[in-house]
C-alpha positions as CSV (number, residue, x, y, z in Angstrom):
1,M,-34.2,106.6,85.3
2,Y,-36.7,104.8,84.6
3,E,-36.4,101.1,86.6
4,L,-37.7,98.2,84.4
5,K,-37.4,95.8,87.5
6,E,-40.8,94.6,88.4
7,K,-42.1,96.2,85.1
8,I,-44.5,94.0,83.0
9,A,-43.7,94.4,79.3
10,L,-45.9,93.7,75.8
11,I,-43.8,92.8,73.1
12,T,-45.1,92.2,69.2
13,G,-43.8,90.2,67.2
14,G,-42.4,88.6,69.8
15,A,-41.9,85.0,68.7
16,S,-38.7,85.5,66.7
17,G,-36.3,87.8,65.4
18,I,-35.7,91.4,67.3
19,G,-38.7,90.6,69.6
20,F,-37.8,87.7,70.9
21,V,-34.4,88.7,72.3
22,C,-36.2,92.0,73.8
23,A,-38.0,90.0,75.4
24,K,-35.1,88.2,76.9
25,E,-32.9,90.8,78.2
26,I,-35.9,92.4,79.1
27,L,-36.4,89.6,81.4
28,K,-32.8,89.4,82.0
29,A,-32.6,93.2,83.1
30,G,-35.0,92.5,86.0
31,A,-38.8,93.0,84.2
32,H,-41.3,91.0,85.9
33,A,-43.1,89.6,83.2
34,V,-43.2,89.3,79.5
35,A,-46.2,88.9,77.2
36,I,-45.3,88.0,73.3
37,A,-48.5,88.5,71.0
38,D,-47.3,86.7,67.5
39,I,-49.8,86.0,64.5
40,D,-47.2,82.7,64.2
41,E,-48.6,80.4,66.9
42,A,-45.6,77.7,66.2
43,N,-43.0,80.2,67.0
44,G,-44.9,81.8,69.4
45,E,-45.0,78.6,71.9
46,A,-41.5,77.6,71.6
47,A,-40.7,80.9,72.2
48,K,-42.5,80.7,75.2
49,K,-41.3,77.7,76.4
50,E,-38.1,78.9,75.8
51,L,-38.2,81.6,78.4
52,I,-40.3,79.6,80.6
53,K,-37.3,77.2,80.9
54,E,-35.1,79.8,81.8
55,Y,-37.2,82.4,84.1
56,G,-40.2,80.5,85.0
57,T,-43.9,80.0,84.0
58,E,-45.3,83.1,85.8
59,K,-42.9,85.1,83.6
60,V,-44.2,84.9,80.0
61,L,-47.7,84.6,78.4
62,F,-48.0,83.8,74.7
63,I,-51.4,85.5,72.6
64,K,-51.7,84.5,69.3
65,T,-52.5,88.0,67.6
66,D,-53.0,89.2,64.2
67,V,-51.6,93.2,64.9
68,T,-53.9,94.3,61.9
69,K,-56.8,93.8,63.3
70,R,-57.7,96.4,66.5
71,D,-60.1,93.9,67.8
72,Q,-57.4,91.3,68.4
73,F,-54.4,94.0,69.6
74,E,-57.0,94.9,72.1
75,N,-57.3,91.5,73.9
76,A,-53.9,91.0,73.9
77,F,-53.9,93.8,75.9
78,K,-56.7,92.6,77.7
79,D,-55.1,89.4,78.1
80,A,-51.9,90.7,79.2
81,L,-53.8,92.8,81.9
82,K,-56.2,89.8,83.3
83,Q,-52.6,87.8,84.2
84,W,-50.9,90.5,86.0
85,K,-53.3,94.0,86.5
86,Y,-51.1,96.2,84.7
87,V,-48.7,96.9,81.4
88,D,-45.9,99.3,82.0
89,I,-44.5,98.8,78.3
90,L,-45.5,98.3,75.3
91,I,-42.8,97.3,72.4
92,N,-44.8,97.3,68.8
93,N,-41.9,95.6,67.0
94,A,-44.1,93.4,64.5
95,G,-43.2,93.9,61.3
96,I,-42.7,92.7,57.5
97,F,-40.5,93.1,55.0
98,R,-42.3,92.2,51.1
99,E,-43.9,94.9,49.4
100,N,-45.8,92.4,47.6
101,P,-48.9,93.5,48.3
102,Y,-48.1,96.6,50.0
103,E,-51.4,96.6,51.7
104,T,-50.4,94.1,53.7
105,E,-46.9,96.0,54.3
106,I,-48.6,98.9,55.1
107,A,-51.4,97.1,57.5
108,T,-48.6,95.6,59.7
109,N,-45.2,98.3,59.6
110,A,-47.8,101.2,60.0
111,T,-51.4,100.8,60.9
112,S,-50.6,98.5,63.8
113,V,-48.1,101.0,65.3
114,V,-51.2,103.0,65.6
115,H,-53.6,100.4,66.7
116,G,-50.9,100.0,69.7
117,T,-50.1,103.1,70.6
118,L,-53.8,104.2,70.9
119,I,-54.5,101.0,72.7
120,G,-51.2,101.2,74.8
121,L,-52.1,105.1,75.9
122,Q,-56.2,104.0,76.6
123,Y,-54.8,101.1,79.1
124,M,-51.5,102.6,80.4
125,G,-52.9,105.7,80.3
126,K,-52.6,107.6,83.9
127,D,-55.7,109.7,82.7
128,N,-57.2,106.3,82.5
129,G,-56.4,104.5,85.7
130,G,-53.0,103.8,84.6
131,K,-49.8,103.7,85.6
132,G,-48.0,105.4,83.2
133,G,-45.3,103.9,80.7
134,V,-43.7,103.4,78.1
135,I,-43.9,103.0,74.8
136,I,-41.7,102.0,72.0
137,N,-42.1,101.4,68.2
138,M,-39.8,100.1,66.3
139,A,-38.6,101.8,62.7
140,S,-35.9,101.8,61.1
141,I,-32.5,103.4,59.8
142,F,-34.6,103.5,56.3
143,G,-37.3,106.0,58.5
144,L,-34.0,108.2,58.2
145,E,-33.6,108.3,54.3
146,G,-35.1,107.0,51.1
147,N,-34.5,103.7,50.0
148,T,-34.6,102.6,46.1
149,P,-35.1,99.0,46.0
150,T,-37.8,99.1,49.2
151,P,-39.7,102.7,48.6
152,V,-42.8,101.1,50.8
153,Y,-40.8,99.7,53.6
154,A,-39.0,103.0,53.8
155,G,-42.1,105.0,54.1
156,T,-44.2,102.9,56.7
157,K,-40.7,103.7,59.0
158,H,-40.7,106.9,58.0
159,F,-44.3,107.1,59.5
160,V,-43.8,105.3,62.5
161,I,-40.9,108.2,63.1
162,G,-43.2,110.7,62.2
163,F,-46.6,108.7,64.1
164,S,-44.2,108.3,67.1
165,R,-42.7,111.8,67.3
166,S,-45.9,113.5,67.0
167,M,-47.7,111.1,69.7
168,G,-44.8,112.1,71.7
169,T,-45.4,115.1,72.5
170,P,-46.0,117.1,76.3
171,Y,-49.6,116.8,75.2
172,Y,-50.1,113.3,75.2
173,Y,-47.8,112.7,78.1
174,D,-49.0,115.3,80.2
175,R,-52.4,113.4,79.7
176,T,-51.2,109.9,80.1
177,G,-48.0,109.6,81.5
178,V,-46.8,107.5,78.8
179,R,-43.8,108.7,77.0
180,V,-43.3,107.3,73.3
181,I,-40.0,106.7,71.3
182,S,-39.1,105.1,68.2
183,I,-36.1,102.9,67.6
184,C,-34.7,102.7,64.1
185,P,-32.7,99.6,63.8
186,G,-29.6,99.0,60.8
187,F,-28.9,96.0,59.5
188,T,-29.8,92.9,61.9
189,D,-29.7,89.1,61.5
190,T,-32.9,88.4,61.5
191,P,-35.8,85.8,60.0
192,M,-37.6,88.2,58.4
193,A,-34.2,89.6,56.5
194,N,-32.5,86.6,55.9
195,N,-35.0,83.9,55.0
196,P,-37.2,85.8,52.3
197,S,-39.6,83.2,51.0
198,D,-40.8,84.5,47.5
199,M,-38.0,87.0,46.5
200,D,-40.2,88.4,43.8
201,A,-42.9,88.9,46.8
202,L,-40.1,91.6,48.7
203,F,-39.8,94.2,45.5
204,L,-42.5,96.2,43.5
205,F,-40.5,95.6,40.3
206,P,-38.1,92.4,39.4
207,H,-34.9,94.2,38.4
208,L,-35.0,95.7,42.0
209,Q,-33.8,92.4,43.3
210,Q,-30.1,92.9,41.8
211,F,-30.4,96.7,42.8
212,W,-31.2,95.4,47.0
213,A,-28.8,92.1,46.7
214,D,-25.8,94.8,45.8
215,R,-26.2,96.6,48.6
216,F,-27.2,93.5,51.0
217,N,-23.9,91.6,50.6
218,S,-21.8,95.3,51.1
219,N,-23.4,96.2,54.9
220,V,-22.3,94.9,57.9
221,W,-25.0,92.8,59.7
222,Q,-25.2,93.3,63.8
223,P,-26.9,90.9,66.3
224,P,-31.0,91.5,67.2
225,T,-29.2,92.2,70.9
226,S,-27.5,95.0,69.9
227,V,-31.4,96.7,69.2
228,A,-32.5,95.0,72.4
229,V,-29.6,97.0,73.9
230,C,-31.0,99.8,72.3
231,V,-34.1,99.6,73.2
232,I,-33.2,98.9,77.0
233,T,-31.4,102.2,76.9
234,A,-34.3,104.4,75.4
235,I,-36.4,102.9,77.6
236,T,-35.3,103.4,80.6
237,K,-33.3,107.4,79.4
238,G,-34.5,108.3,76.5
239,E,-36.8,111.1,76.8
240,N,-40.3,110.7,75.1
241,G,-40.3,111.4,71.2
242,S,-37.0,110.9,71.2
243,V,-35.7,108.7,68.5
244,W,-32.9,106.2,68.6
245,V,-30.8,104.3,66.1
246,A,-29.1,100.7,66.3
247,E,-26.6,99.9,63.8
248,D,-23.1,98.6,63.4
249,D,-23.2,97.3,67.2
250,E,-23.8,100.8,68.4
251,H,-26.5,102.9,69.4
252,Y,-27.7,106.6,70.1
253,E,-30.0,109.0,69.8
254,V,-30.9,111.6,67.0
255,V,-32.4,114.6,66.8
256,L,-34.1,115.5,63.5
257,P,-34.4,119.0,62.5
258,D,-38.3,121.0,62.5
259,R,-38.6,123.8,60.5
260,K,-37.6,126.4,62.8
261,M,-33.9,124.9,62.4
262,M,-34.2,124.6,58.7
263,R,-34.7,128.2,58.9
264,K,-31.6,129.0,59.7
């Protein structure tokens, strides 16, 4: 079992929602410190202030970061290393739910995960003098199924799972000592889900708004803490390349079929 005690975590999109609750729960579990990387400076400073009040100044760092820009993402890693010398856990949590413009959604939900994973392996990998560790890539239950109202969002989350499973193969772990795991939250009560600033920007076509509303209103929503508990379980117990679901206040590992399984 992988112990969280004295570990250093870097969390993208950590200023609110799932990312912020993950920061709180990881510190509560005994981690040494958490670095929050987020593009929202006001929320980031507020999150930092709240965590410092509970855990102490030396435990928290906020770094304003646009994760779609590789240089900014790498600088966030460097800032965390400058503060604490090493990073053990990276949670690629930053994401948006907005189909227009879809280029921004792809850059935030998919490209940034590639940035983070590769940068994480570079600085955490044992082959480069690091200590190894864990990378958690945040996907979605929509990465496990089709979703008519949000095909681009669902596509980015399918990508996260496929990319994470590929990076979570023995070739990479044997070189780096870094496990790569993906998490698939179900409907979760977060600012991103509940406070859309522009409904027209959420969907590719206007008539999909009602389609989504029907599903939106019929689902049971879980608190972000349920996802954070799943994240901690995956960090401490999850196998390299594994895929976990956090839904309806439960969490569990799912086994996806490969071609050999499908042939049987």
